[in-house]
PyMOL CGO cylinders between C-alpha atoms (Angstrom):
from pymol import cmd
from pymol.cgo import CYLINDER

trace = [
    CYLINDER, -2.21, -35.98, -73.05, -2.05, -35.15, -69.39, 0.3, 1, 1, 1, 1, 1, 1,
    CYLINDER, -2.05, -35.15, -69.39, -1.26, -37.92, -66.97, 0.3, 1, 1, 1, 1, 1, 1,
    CYLINDER, -1.26, -37.92, -66.97, -4.04, -38.93, -64.55, 0.3, 1, 1, 1, 1, 1, 1,
    CYLINDER, -4.04, -38.93, -64.55, -3.55, -37.65, -60.99, 0.3, 1, 1, 1, 1, 1, 1,
    CYLINDER, -3.55, -37.65, -60.99, -2.80, -40.21, -58.33, 0.3, 1, 1, 1, 1, 1, 1,
    CYLINDER, -2.80, -40.21, -58.33, -5.38, -39.63, -55.52, 0.3, 1, 1, 1, 1, 1, 1,
    CYLINDER, -5.38, -39.63, -55.52, -3.08, -41.07, -52.81, 0.3, 1, 1, 1, 1, 1, 1,
    CYLINDER, -3.08, -41.07, -52.81, -0.12, -38.95, -53.89, 0.3, 1, 1, 1, 1, 1, 1,
    CYLINDER, -0.12, -38.95, -53.89, -2.34, -35.83, -53.95, 0.3, 1, 1, 1, 1, 1, 1,
    CYLINDER, -2.34, -35.83, -53.95, -3.65, -36.52, -50.41, 0.3, 1, 1, 1, 1, 1, 1,
    CYLINDER, -3.65, -36.52, -50.41, -0.09, -36.92, -49.06, 0.3, 1, 1, 1, 1, 1, 1,
    CYLINDER, -0.09, -36.92, -49.06, 0.94, -33.62, -50.64, 0.3, 1, 1, 1, 1, 1, 1,
    CYLINDER, 0.94, -33.62, -50.64, -2.06, -31.87, -49.07, 0.3, 1, 1, 1, 1, 1, 1,
    CYLINDER, -2.06, -31.87, -49.07, -1.14, -33.23, -45.62, 0.3, 1, 1, 1, 1, 1, 1,
    CYLINDER, -1.14, -33.23, -45.62, 2.44, -32.02, -46.01, 0.3, 1, 1, 1, 1, 1, 1,
    CYLINDER, 2.44, -32.02, -46.01, 1.32, -28.54, -47.01, 0.3, 1, 1, 1, 1, 1, 1,
    CYLINDER, 1.32, -28.54, -47.01, -1.06, -28.36, -44.05, 0.3, 1, 1, 1, 1, 1, 1,
    CYLINDER, -1.06, -28.36, -44.05, 1.71, -29.44, -41.68, 0.3, 1, 1, 1, 1, 1, 1,
    CYLINDER, 1.71, -29.44, -41.68, 4.13, -26.87, -43.12, 0.3, 1, 1, 1, 1, 1, 1,
    CYLINDER, 4.13, -26.87, -43.12, 1.53, -24.14, -42.70, 0.3, 1, 1, 1, 1, 1, 1,
    CYLINDER, 1.53, -24.14, -42.70, 0.87, -25.11, -39.07, 0.3, 1, 1, 1, 1, 1, 1,
    CYLINDER, 0.87, -25.11, -39.07, 4.60, -25.17, -38.26, 0.3, 1, 1, 1, 1, 1, 1,
    CYLINDER, 4.60, -25.17, -38.26, 5.09, -21.73, -39.77, 0.3, 1, 1, 1, 1, 1, 1,
    CYLINDER, 5.09, -21.73, -39.77, 2.19, -20.33, -37.71, 0.3, 1, 1, 1, 1, 1, 1,
    CYLINDER, 2.19, -20.33, -37.71, 3.65, -21.74, -34.51, 0.3, 1, 1, 1, 1, 1, 1,
    CYLINDER, 3.65, -21.74, -34.51, 6.98, -20.00, -35.10, 0.3, 1, 1, 1, 1, 1, 1,
    CYLINDER, 6.98, -20.00, -35.10, 5.37, -16.69, -35.95, 0.3, 1, 1, 1, 1, 1, 1,
    CYLINDER, 5.37, -16.69, -35.95, 4.88, -14.26, -33.04, 0.3, 1, 1, 1, 1, 1, 1,
    CYLINDER, 4.88, -14.26, -33.04, 1.94, -11.95, -33.33, 0.3, 1, 1, 1, 1, 1, 1,
    CYLINDER, 1.94, -11.95, -33.33, 2.89, -8.37, -32.29, 0.3, 1, 1, 1, 1, 1, 1,
    CYLINDER, 2.89, -8.37, -32.29, 1.11, -6.96, -29.29, 0.3, 1, 1, 1, 1, 1, 1,
    CYLINDER, 1.11, -6.96, -29.29, -1.63, -4.61, -30.26, 0.3, 1, 1, 1, 1, 1, 1,
    CYLINDER, -1.63, -4.61, -30.26, -4.44, -3.04, -28.28, 0.3, 1, 1, 1, 1, 1, 1,
    CYLINDER, -4.44, -3.04, -28.28, -6.90, -4.28, -30.87, 0.3, 1, 1, 1, 1, 1, 1,
    CYLINDER, -6.90, -4.28, -30.87, -6.01, -7.88, -30.04, 0.3, 1, 1, 1, 1, 1, 1,
    CYLINDER, -6.01, -7.88, -30.04, -5.96, -7.57, -26.25, 0.3, 1, 1, 1, 1, 1, 1,
    CYLINDER, -5.96, -7.57, -26.25, -8.31, -9.79, -24.40, 0.3, 1, 1, 1, 1, 1, 1,
    CYLINDER, -8.31, -9.79, -24.40, -11.18, -8.18, -22.56, 0.3, 1, 1, 1, 1, 1, 1,
    CYLINDER, -11.18, -8.18, -22.56, -9.82, -9.42, -19.23, 0.3, 1, 1, 1, 1, 1, 1,
    CYLINDER, -9.82, -9.42, -19.23, -6.48, -7.68, -19.80, 0.3, 1, 1, 1, 1, 1, 1,
    CYLINDER, -6.48, -7.68, -19.80, -8.25, -4.46, -20.71, 0.3, 1, 1, 1, 1, 1, 1,
    CYLINDER, -8.25, -4.46, -20.71, -10.49, -4.61, -17.63, 0.3, 1, 1, 1, 1, 1, 1,
    CYLINDER, -10.49, -4.61, -17.63, -7.47, -5.26, -15.38, 0.3, 1, 1, 1, 1, 1, 1,
    CYLINDER, -7.47, -5.26, -15.38, -5.62, -2.27, -16.80, 0.3, 1, 1, 1, 1, 1, 1,
    CYLINDER, -5.62, -2.27, -16.80, -8.62, -0.03, -16.21, 0.3, 1, 1, 1, 1, 1, 1,
    CYLINDER, -8.62, -0.03, -16.21, -9.57, -1.44, -12.81, 0.3, 1, 1, 1, 1, 1, 1,
    CYLINDER, -9.57, -1.44, -12.81, -6.05, -1.10, -11.36, 0.3, 1, 1, 1, 1, 1, 1,
    CYLINDER, -6.05, -1.10, -11.36, -6.14, 2.65, -11.76, 0.3, 1, 1, 1, 1, 1, 1,
    CYLINDER, -6.14, 2.65, -11.76, -9.70, 2.88, -10.44, 0.3, 1, 1, 1, 1, 1, 1,
    CYLINDER, -9.70, 2.88, -10.44, -8.86, 0.76, -7.37, 0.3, 1, 1, 1, 1, 1, 1,
    CYLINDER, -8.86, 0.76, -7.37, -5.77, 2.85, -6.55, 0.3, 1, 1, 1, 1, 1, 1,
    CYLINDER, -5.77, 2.85, -6.55, -7.75, 6.06, -6.95, 0.3, 1, 1, 1, 1, 1, 1,
    CYLINDER, -7.75, 6.06, -6.95, -10.59, 4.83, -4.72, 0.3, 1, 1, 1, 1, 1, 1,
    CYLINDER, -10.59, 4.83, -4.72, -8.22, 3.57, -2.03, 0.3, 1, 1, 1, 1, 1, 1,
    CYLINDER, -8.22, 3.57, -2.03, -6.21, 6.76, -1.92, 0.3, 1, 1, 1, 1, 1, 1,
    CYLINDER, -6.21, 6.76, -1.92, -9.32, 8.95, -1.68, 0.3, 1, 1, 1, 1, 1, 1,
    CYLINDER, -9.32, 8.95, -1.68, -11.24, 6.96, 0.94, 0.3, 1, 1, 1, 1, 1, 1,
    CYLINDER, -11.24, 6.96, 0.94, -8.97, 6.34, 3.90, 0.3, 1, 1, 1, 1, 1, 1,
    CYLINDER, -8.97, 6.34, 3.90, -10.56, 5.18, 7.13, 0.3, 1, 1, 1, 1, 1, 1,
    CYLINDER, -10.56, 5.18, 7.13, -8.38, 5.95, 10.19, 0.3, 1, 1, 1, 1, 1, 1,
    CYLINDER, -8.38, 5.95, 10.19, -8.85, 4.03, 13.40, 0.3, 1, 1, 1, 1, 1, 1,
    CYLINDER, -8.85, 4.03, 13.40, -10.00, 5.73, 16.60, 0.3, 1, 1, 1, 1, 1, 1,
    CYLINDER, -10.00, 5.73, 16.60, -6.86, 4.91, 18.50, 0.3, 1, 1, 1, 1, 1, 1,
    CYLINDER, -6.86, 4.91, 18.50, -4.58, 6.96, 20.76, 0.3, 1, 1, 1, 1, 1, 1,
    CYLINDER, -4.58, 6.96, 20.76, -1.85, 6.03, 23.23, 0.3, 1, 1, 1, 1, 1, 1,
    CYLINDER, -1.85, 6.03, 23.23, -0.53, 9.20, 24.88, 0.3, 1, 1, 1, 1, 1, 1,
    CYLINDER, -0.53, 9.20, 24.88, -0.48, 13.00, 24.67, 0.3, 1, 1, 1, 1, 1, 1,
    CYLINDER, -0.48, 13.00, 24.67, -0.23, 12.98, 20.85, 0.3, 1, 1, 1, 1, 1, 1,
    CYLINDER, -0.23, 12.98, 20.85, -3.80, 11.69, 20.86, 0.3, 1, 1, 1, 1, 1, 1,
    CYLINDER, -3.80, 11.69, 20.86, -4.91, 15.20, 21.91, 0.3, 1, 1, 1, 1, 1, 1,
    CYLINDER, -4.91, 15.20, 21.91, -3.47, 16.54, 18.65, 0.3, 1, 1, 1, 1, 1, 1,
    CYLINDER, -3.47, 16.54, 18.65, -5.20, 13.66, 16.87, 0.3, 1, 1, 1, 1, 1, 1,
    CYLINDER, -5.20, 13.66, 16.87, -8.51, 14.87, 18.31, 0.3, 1, 1, 1, 1, 1, 1,
    CYLINDER, -8.51, 14.87, 18.31, -7.79, 18.33, 16.97, 0.3, 1, 1, 1, 1, 1, 1,
    CYLINDER, -7.79, 18.33, 16.97, -7.15, 16.80, 13.56, 0.3, 1, 1, 1, 1, 1, 1,
    CYLINDER, -7.15, 16.80, 13.56, -10.62, 15.26, 13.60, 0.3, 1, 1, 1, 1, 1, 1,
    CYLINDER, -10.62, 15.26, 13.60, -12.28, 18.55, 14.52, 0.3, 1, 1, 1, 1, 1, 1,
    CYLINDER, -12.28, 18.55, 14.52, -13.89, 21.09, 12.21, 0.3, 1, 1, 1, 1, 1, 1,
    CYLINDER, -13.89, 21.09, 12.21, -10.85, 23.39, 12.08, 0.3, 1, 1, 1, 1, 1, 1,
    CYLINDER, -10.85, 23.39, 12.08, -8.82, 20.98, 9.94, 0.3, 1, 1, 1, 1, 1, 1,
    CYLINDER, -8.82, 20.98, 9.94, -11.79, 19.57, 7.98, 0.3, 1, 1, 1, 1, 1, 1,
    CYLINDER, -11.79, 19.57, 7.98, -9.94, 16.41, 7.02, 0.3, 1, 1, 1, 1, 1, 1,
    CYLINDER, -9.94, 16.41, 7.02, -12.85, 14.94, 5.08, 0.3, 1, 1, 1, 1, 1, 1,
    CYLINDER, -12.85, 14.94, 5.08, -12.32, 17.38, 2.21, 0.3, 1, 1, 1, 1, 1, 1,
    CYLINDER, -12.32, 17.38, 2.21, -9.24, 15.33, 1.23, 0.3, 1, 1, 1, 1, 1, 1,
    CYLINDER, -9.24, 15.33, 1.23, -10.82, 11.90, 1.69, 0.3, 1, 1, 1, 1, 1, 1,
    CYLINDER, -10.82, 11.90, 1.69, -9.75, 11.15, 5.27, 0.3, 1, 1, 1, 1, 1, 1,
    CYLINDER, -9.75, 11.15, 5.27, -13.09, 9.89, 6.46, 0.3, 1, 1, 1, 1, 1, 1,
    CYLINDER, -13.09, 9.89, 6.46, -14.53, 9.50, 9.93, 0.3, 1, 1, 1, 1, 1, 1,
    CYLINDER, -14.53, 9.50, 9.93, -12.55, 7.71, 12.60, 0.3, 1, 1, 1, 1, 1, 1,
    CYLINDER, -12.55, 7.71, 12.60, -13.94, 4.24, 13.11, 0.3, 1, 1, 1, 1, 1, 1,
    CYLINDER, -13.94, 4.24, 13.11, -14.19, 2.52, 16.48, 0.3, 1, 1, 1, 1, 1, 1,
    CYLINDER, -14.19, 2.52, 16.48, -13.52, -0.99, 15.19, 0.3, 1, 1, 1, 1, 1, 1,
    CYLINDER, -13.52, -0.99, 15.19, -10.34, -2.10, 13.38, 0.3, 1, 1, 1, 1, 1, 1,
    CYLINDER, -10.34, -2.10, 13.38, -12.34, -4.22, 10.93, 0.3, 1, 1, 1, 1, 1, 1,
    CYLINDER, -12.34, -4.22, 10.93, -13.66, -1.07, 9.27, 0.3, 1, 1, 1, 1, 1, 1,
    CYLINDER, -13.66, -1.07, 9.27, -10.30, 0.74, 9.13, 0.3, 1, 1, 1, 1, 1, 1,
    CYLINDER, -10.30, 0.74, 9.13, -7.30, 0.67, 6.81, 0.3, 1, 1, 1, 1, 1, 1,
    CYLINDER, -7.30, 0.67, 6.81, -5.08, 3.36, 8.42, 0.3, 1, 1, 1, 1, 1, 1,
    CYLINDER, -5.08, 3.36, 8.42, -3.54, 3.08, 11.89, 0.3, 1, 1, 1, 1, 1, 1,
    CYLINDER, -3.54, 3.08, 11.89, -2.22, 6.37, 13.29, 0.3, 1, 1, 1, 1, 1, 1,
    CYLINDER, -2.22, 6.37, 13.29, 0.09, 5.51, 16.19, 0.3, 1, 1, 1, 1, 1, 1,
    CYLINDER, 0.09, 5.51, 16.19, -0.14, 8.65, 18.35, 0.3, 1, 1, 1, 1, 1, 1,
    CYLINDER, -0.14, 8.65, 18.35, 2.08, 8.49, 21.43, 0.3, 1, 1, 1, 1, 1, 1,
    CYLINDER, 2.08, 8.49, 21.43, 4.72, 6.31, 22.99, 0.3, 1, 1, 1, 1, 1, 1,
    CYLINDER, 4.72, 6.31, 22.99, 4.37, 2.53, 22.85, 0.3, 1, 1, 1, 1, 1, 1,
    CYLINDER, 4.37, 2.53, 22.85, 5.33, 0.56, 25.95, 0.3, 1, 1, 1, 1, 1, 1,
    CYLINDER, 5.33, 0.56, 25.95, 6.51, -3.03, 25.67, 0.3, 1, 1, 1, 1, 1, 1,
    CYLINDER, 6.51, -3.03, 25.67, 3.43, -4.21, 27.53, 0.3, 1, 1, 1, 1, 1, 1,
    CYLINDER, 3.43, -4.21, 27.53, 1.25, -2.43, 24.93, 0.3, 1, 1, 1, 1, 1, 1,
    CYLINDER, 1.25, -2.43, 24.93, 2.95, -3.97, 21.89, 0.3, 1, 1, 1, 1, 1, 1,
    CYLINDER, 2.95, -3.97, 21.89, 0.80, -7.17, 21.79, 0.3, 1, 1, 1, 1, 1, 1,
    CYLINDER, 0.80, -7.17, 21.79, -2.40, -5.08, 21.88, 0.3, 1, 1, 1, 1, 1, 1,
    CYLINDER, -2.40, -5.08, 21.88, -1.20, -2.79, 19.10, 0.3, 1, 1, 1, 1, 1, 1,
    CYLINDER, -1.20, -2.79, 19.10, -0.22, -5.78, 16.95, 0.3, 1, 1, 1, 1, 1, 1,
    CYLINDER, -0.22, -5.78, 16.95, -3.60, -7.40, 17.56, 0.3, 1, 1, 1, 1, 1, 1,
    CYLINDER, -3.60, -7.40, 17.56, -5.41, -4.26, 16.40, 0.3, 1, 1, 1, 1, 1, 1,
    CYLINDER, -5.41, -4.26, 16.40, -3.19, -4.08, 13.32, 0.3, 1, 1, 1, 1, 1, 1,
    CYLINDER, -3.19, -4.08, 13.32, -3.87, -7.71, 12.41, 0.3, 1, 1, 1, 1, 1, 1,
    CYLINDER, -3.87, -7.71, 12.41, -7.63, -7.15, 12.72, 0.3, 1, 1, 1, 1, 1, 1,
    CYLINDER, -7.63, -7.15, 12.72, -7.62, -4.22, 10.29, 0.3, 1, 1, 1, 1, 1, 1,
    CYLINDER, -7.62, -4.22, 10.29, -8.90, -4.57, 6.76, 0.3, 1, 1, 1, 1, 1, 1,
    CYLINDER, -8.90, -4.57, 6.76, -6.32, -5.18, 4.03, 0.3, 1, 1, 1, 1, 1, 1,
    CYLINDER, -6.32, -5.18, 4.03, -4.53, -3.39, 2.51, 0.3, 1, 1, 1, 1, 1, 1,
    CYLINDER, -4.53, -3.39, 2.51, -3.62, -1.52, 5.69, 0.3, 1, 1, 1, 1, 1, 1,
    CYLINDER, -3.62, -1.52, 5.69, -1.24, 1.34, 6.36, 0.3, 1, 1, 1, 1, 1, 1,
    CYLINDER, -1.24, 1.34, 6.36, 0.56, 2.76, 9.40, 0.3, 1, 1, 1, 1, 1, 1,
    CYLINDER, 0.56, 2.76, 9.40, 1.42, 6.38, 10.21, 0.3, 1, 1, 1, 1, 1, 1,
    CYLINDER, 1.42, 6.38, 10.21, 3.88, 7.08, 13.04, 0.3, 1, 1, 1, 1, 1, 1,
    CYLINDER, 3.88, 7.08, 13.04, 2.59, 10.32, 14.56, 0.3, 1, 1, 1, 1, 1, 1,
    CYLINDER, 2.59, 10.32, 14.56, 5.01, 12.21, 16.80, 0.3, 1, 1, 1, 1, 1, 1,
    CYLINDER, 5.01, 12.21, 16.80, 8.51, 11.74, 18.15, 0.3, 1, 1, 1, 1, 1, 1,
    CYLINDER, 8.51, 11.74, 18.15, 7.51, 8.96, 20.55, 0.3, 1, 1, 1, 1, 1, 1,
    CYLINDER, 7.51, 8.96, 20.55, 5.96, 6.79, 17.84, 0.3, 1, 1, 1, 1, 1, 1,
    CYLINDER, 5.96, 6.79, 17.84, 8.84, 7.63, 15.49, 0.3, 1, 1, 1, 1, 1, 1,
    CYLINDER, 8.84, 7.63, 15.49, 11.89, 7.14, 17.68, 0.3, 1, 1, 1, 1, 1, 1,
    CYLINDER, 11.89, 7.14, 17.68, 10.89, 6.84, 21.33, 0.3, 1, 1, 1, 1, 1, 1,
    CYLINDER, 10.89, 6.84, 21.33, 10.73, 10.56, 22.05, 0.3, 1, 1, 1, 1, 1, 1,
    CYLINDER, 10.73, 10.56, 22.05, 12.13, 11.91, 25.34, 0.3, 1, 1, 1, 1, 1, 1,
    CYLINDER, 12.13, 11.91, 25.34, 11.92, 8.41, 26.80, 0.3, 1, 1, 1, 1, 1, 1,
    CYLINDER, 11.92, 8.41, 26.80, 14.03, 6.64, 24.18, 0.3, 1, 1, 1, 1, 1, 1,
    CYLINDER, 14.03, 6.64, 24.18, 16.44, 5.46, 26.90, 0.3, 1, 1, 1, 1, 1, 1,
    CYLINDER, 16.44, 5.46, 26.90, 13.69, 4.04, 29.09, 0.3, 1, 1, 1, 1, 1, 1,
    CYLINDER, 13.69, 4.04, 29.09, 13.63, 0.29, 29.64, 0.3, 1, 1, 1, 1, 1, 1,
    CYLINDER, 13.63, 0.29, 29.64, 9.92, -0.08, 28.87, 0.3, 1, 1, 1, 1, 1, 1,
    CYLINDER, 9.92, -0.08, 28.87, 9.50, 2.22, 25.82, 0.3, 1, 1, 1, 1, 1, 1,
    CYLINDER, 9.50, 2.22, 25.82, 9.79, 0.88, 22.27, 0.3, 1, 1, 1, 1, 1, 1,
    CYLINDER, 9.79, 0.88, 22.27, 12.18, 3.04, 20.24, 0.3, 1, 1, 1, 1, 1, 1,
    CYLINDER, 12.18, 3.04, 20.24, 9.78, 3.59, 17.39, 0.3, 1, 1, 1, 1, 1, 1,
    CYLINDER, 9.78, 3.59, 17.39, 6.71, 1.68, 16.28, 0.3, 1, 1, 1, 1, 1, 1,
    CYLINDER, 6.71, 1.68, 16.28, 8.65, 0.63, 13.17, 0.3, 1, 1, 1, 1, 1, 1,
    CYLINDER, 8.65, 0.63, 13.17, 10.36, -1.98, 15.36, 0.3, 1, 1, 1, 1, 1, 1,
    CYLINDER, 10.36, -1.98, 15.36, 6.97, -3.68, 15.63, 0.3, 1, 1, 1, 1, 1, 1,
    CYLINDER, 6.97, -3.68, 15.63, 4.92, -2.72, 12.54, 0.3, 1, 1, 1, 1, 1, 1,
    CYLINDER, 4.92, -2.72, 12.54, 5.85, -1.67, 8.99, 0.3, 1, 1, 1, 1, 1, 1,
    CYLINDER, 5.85, -1.67, 8.99, 5.44, 2.12, 8.86, 0.3, 1, 1, 1, 1, 1, 1,
    CYLINDER, 5.44, 2.12, 8.86, 4.43, 3.92, 5.68, 0.3, 1, 1, 1, 1, 1, 1,
    CYLINDER, 4.43, 3.92, 5.68, 4.78, 7.58, 6.69, 0.3, 1, 1, 1, 1, 1, 1,
    CYLINDER, 4.78, 7.58, 6.69, 6.40, 9.42, 9.62, 0.3, 1, 1, 1, 1, 1, 1,
    CYLINDER, 6.40, 9.42, 9.62, 5.00, 12.67, 11.05, 0.3, 1, 1, 1, 1, 1, 1,
    CYLINDER, 5.00, 12.67, 11.05, 7.56, 14.12, 13.44, 0.3, 1, 1, 1, 1, 1, 1,
    CYLINDER, 7.56, 14.12, 13.44, 7.13, 16.77, 16.10, 0.3, 1, 1, 1, 1, 1, 1,
    CYLINDER, 7.13, 16.77, 16.10, 6.73, 16.99, 19.87, 0.3, 1, 1, 1, 1, 1, 1,
    CYLINDER, 6.73, 16.99, 19.87, 3.93, 17.72, 20.03, 0.3, 1, 1, 1, 1, 1, 1,
    CYLINDER, 3.93, 17.72, 20.03, 3.15, 17.22, 16.34, 0.3, 1, 1, 1, 1, 1, 1,
    CYLINDER, 3.15, 17.22, 16.34, 0.68, 19.70, 14.91, 0.3, 1, 1, 1, 1, 1, 1,
    CYLINDER, 0.68, 19.70, 14.91, -2.50, 18.46, 13.19, 0.3, 1, 1, 1, 1, 1, 1,
    CYLINDER, -2.50, 18.46, 13.19, -1.14, 20.04, 10.00, 0.3, 1, 1, 1, 1, 1, 1,
    CYLINDER, -1.14, 20.04, 10.00, 1.79, 17.60, 10.19, 0.3, 1, 1, 1, 1, 1, 1,
    CYLINDER, 1.79, 17.60, 10.19, -0.63, 14.68, 10.17, 0.3, 1, 1, 1, 1, 1, 1,
    CYLINDER, -0.63, 14.68, 10.17, -2.56, 16.27, 7.30, 0.3, 1, 1, 1, 1, 1, 1,
    CYLINDER, -2.56, 16.27, 7.30, 0.66, 16.45, 5.27, 0.3, 1, 1, 1, 1, 1, 1,
    CYLINDER, 0.66, 16.45, 5.27, 1.57, 12.87, 6.24, 0.3, 1, 1, 1, 1, 1, 1,
    CYLINDER, 1.57, 12.87, 6.24, -1.78, 11.57, 5.03, 0.3, 1, 1, 1, 1, 1, 1,
    CYLINDER, -1.78, 11.57, 5.03, -1.36, 13.49, 1.77, 0.3, 1, 1, 1, 1, 1, 1,
    CYLINDER, -1.36, 13.49, 1.77, 1.97, 11.72, 1.30, 0.3, 1, 1, 1, 1, 1, 1,
    CYLINDER, 1.97, 11.72, 1.30, 0.28, 8.41, 2.12, 0.3, 1, 1, 1, 1, 1, 1,
    CYLINDER, 0.28, 8.41, 2.12, -2.33, 9.14, -0.54, 0.3, 1, 1, 1, 1, 1, 1,
    CYLINDER, -2.33, 9.14, -0.54, 0.43, 9.59, -3.11, 0.3, 1, 1, 1, 1, 1, 1,
    CYLINDER, 0.43, 9.59, -3.11, 2.04, 6.34, -1.96, 0.3, 1, 1, 1, 1, 1, 1,
    CYLINDER, 2.04, 6.34, -1.96, -1.20, 4.36, -2.17, 0.3, 1, 1, 1, 1, 1, 1,
    CYLINDER, -1.20, 4.36, -2.17, -1.96, 5.88, -5.58, 0.3, 1, 1, 1, 1, 1, 1,
    CYLINDER, -1.96, 5.88, -5.58, 1.45, 4.80, -6.89, 0.3, 1, 1, 1, 1, 1, 1,
    CYLINDER, 1.45, 4.80, -6.89, 2.77, 8.34, -7.40, 0.3, 1, 1, 1, 1, 1, 1,
    CYLINDER, 2.77, 8.34, -7.40, 5.78, 7.82, -5.11, 0.3, 1, 1, 1, 1, 1, 1,
    CYLINDER, 5.78, 7.82, -5.11, 8.00, 4.80, -4.55, 0.3, 1, 1, 1, 1, 1, 1,
    CYLINDER, 8.00, 4.80, -4.55, 7.44, 2.31, -1.78, 0.3, 1, 1, 1, 1, 1, 1,
    CYLINDER, 7.44, 2.31, -1.78, 3.81, 1.34, -2.34, 0.3, 1, 1, 1, 1, 1, 1,
    CYLINDER, 3.81, 1.34, -2.34, 4.56, -2.31, -3.18, 0.3, 1, 1, 1, 1, 1, 1,
    CYLINDER, 4.56, -2.31, -3.18, 6.70, -3.60, -0.32, 0.3, 1, 1, 1, 1, 1, 1,
    CYLINDER, 6.70, -3.60, -0.32, 7.22, -2.43, 3.24, 0.3, 1, 1, 1, 1, 1, 1,
    CYLINDER, 7.22, -2.43, 3.24, 9.84, -3.74, 5.63, 0.3, 1, 1, 1, 1, 1, 1,
    CYLINDER, 9.84, -3.74, 5.63, 10.71, -3.08, 9.25, 0.3, 1, 1, 1, 1, 1, 1,
    CYLINDER, 10.71, -3.08, 9.25, 13.95, -1.23, 8.58, 0.3, 1, 1, 1, 1, 1, 1,
    CYLINDER, 13.95, -1.23, 8.58, 16.33, 0.92, 10.57, 0.3, 1, 1, 1, 1, 1, 1,
    CYLINDER, 16.33, 0.92, 10.57, 15.00, 4.36, 11.41, 0.3, 1, 1, 1, 1, 1, 1,
    CYLINDER, 15.00, 4.36, 11.41, 17.55, 7.21, 10.95, 0.3, 1, 1, 1, 1, 1, 1,
    CYLINDER, 17.55, 7.21, 10.95, 15.71, 9.26, 13.56, 0.3, 1, 1, 1, 1, 1, 1,
    CYLINDER, 15.71, 9.26, 13.56, 16.31, 6.53, 16.15, 0.3, 1, 1, 1, 1, 1, 1,
    CYLINDER, 16.31, 6.53, 16.15, 20.00, 6.29, 15.24, 0.3, 1, 1, 1, 1, 1, 1,
    CYLINDER, 20.00, 6.29, 15.24, 20.28, 10.07, 15.66, 0.3, 1, 1, 1, 1, 1, 1,
    CYLINDER, 20.28, 10.07, 15.66, 18.91, 9.81, 19.22, 0.3, 1, 1, 1, 1, 1, 1,
    CYLINDER, 18.91, 9.81, 19.22, 21.38, 7.06, 20.08, 0.3, 1, 1, 1, 1, 1, 1,
    CYLINDER, 21.38, 7.06, 20.08, 24.33, 9.24, 19.03, 0.3, 1, 1, 1, 1, 1, 1,
    CYLINDER, 24.33, 9.24, 19.03, 23.22, 12.10, 21.32, 0.3, 1, 1, 1, 1, 1, 1,
]
cmd.load_cgo(trace, "trace")
């Protein structure tokens, strides 16, 4: 004869088994698998690449010139260079519609607040190209009391295009490098700092 089951004892055993099962599931780590990714993670992974691609292929420079390098900047915007074929779109007259500032020419100390104001009004994320020797390291006037020895003392610069005067092809190559930086193909796209410029140090040793 089998003994009759005690209902209370059976219920306690069931609770203990349930608790043991829950504890074992907590300790177990499920391996990462693309099949179990959440939809939000998948959309983020896809959208990051799409956003970088769209940003790097639709740059909007600002219509902004300071000195003689601005003449070369005008040549860059003409039909001979045809900059739009690479995604460098029309120059915009307002900083709120731009994401690339091309500093063309020397920057005087009295002009620094205006340049910073334009930079702060630009749409984010925003990038800076130092175009020419004056914007890079002060140019022939690097010893002058009223010339800033490089725009990188004021704004974080992404790409330098040297030359005096710099050719429009130099700016074209600089924007191609900026495209690679924005697209994540080269280092330095995450953080930018106002660091020492080797070109400026070279002028000081002369």
